[in-house]
C-alpha positions, 0 to 999 in steps of 0.5 A: 730839560725836555722828556720825550717819551717814544710809546706805543702799547703795540710793538712792531710799529717802529717805535725804537727806530724811532726813538735811536733817530730821534734822539740822533737828530736832536744831538746834530742840531746842538741839543744835549741828549740822553737816550734811556732805554727802558725796554728790557729787550734792550733794542735801543742799546743794541743799536748804539753798541752799548751794554749795561755796567756789571752792577747795573740793574732795575733796582739801581735805576729806581734808587736814583743811583744811575748816573755813574751808569750813563755811557757815551755814545759814538756821536757827539752830544748823545749819551745812553743809559742802557736797558737791563734785563731786570728792566722787565720787573720794573712794574713790580718794583713800582707798585711796592712804592707809597701809592702817592708816589708811584706814579711819579717815581720817573719824573722825580728821578729825571728831574736830577738830570736838569742841567746835565741835558736839554733833551731826555728821550725814552724808548719805552716798552709796549705794554700798559701797566704802572711804567707806562702810567710813570711814562705819561707823566714823566713826559712833556710829550708822548711821541706814538707812531702808528702804522695806518691800520686798524690795530694800530689806531686801537692802540692809539685809542687805548692811549687816549683813554690812559691819559684820562685815567692818569688825569694827563693833559692829551695835548702832550700826545704826538701822533705820527704815521710809521712805516707808511706804504702809499701803494696799500689803499688801506695806508691811504684811506686811514691816512686820509681820514685821520691825519687832519686831527690835531693829535697827529703831526704832519711829517710821516715816515715811510716804510724804507730799507734804510730803517730796517738795515739799523739791525745790521750796521747799529747806527741810526740812519742819519750816521750812514746815509745822511742825505736819504729819505729816511734820514730827512724824515726823521730830522723833519720829525724832530724839529717839528716835535721840537718846535711844538714843545716849545710852543707848550 
């Protein structure tokens, strides 16, 4: 099972849209996919119209007693572990674990799913905490959306520092330009300067109405308009990410 974390310390960069659409693209390619919504705001869960079970919470997640709370989505090969509001306190719960194991808690939890899924995608909250360190160490690939602006590049540099702090291999970082508007001179300038770096994948996600409308349709773009540019770009991005993960 390959674990992909869609993560950025900066909000509003298209993180949840990427997690939802990449998980959907993976499922349509025949992989058995679990989308794990770790963000207490529950945006990914909202898109799939799934609510957490009555007795589910952060404590149940960290105890490993979460399999029965996984829900099927409306799409073949795609399941969801929905977020719970108590996930906002996951850092506090992780801090109470033994010092030698607290950074590896998520990795240990998800090994229980080996054999059940081919792909696990985490939609991660936008912060820099102990949970973030867990996410980095649990993931085989950390996918980070980068809007071609200065502040988004700052977040990318912070991610690189966090990788160094926890001793993780930064070759596992997969940056991609998100919400791209080619008519903006800054976007063109930033992409021209940074796209040549190995950390960035070739596929870009444009700023498109189809992605914004996900809040209304509550479906991945590929489910509502499979021929759209947005759906095609997410599919291309998934293929690029999967092929790179297979080479490592």
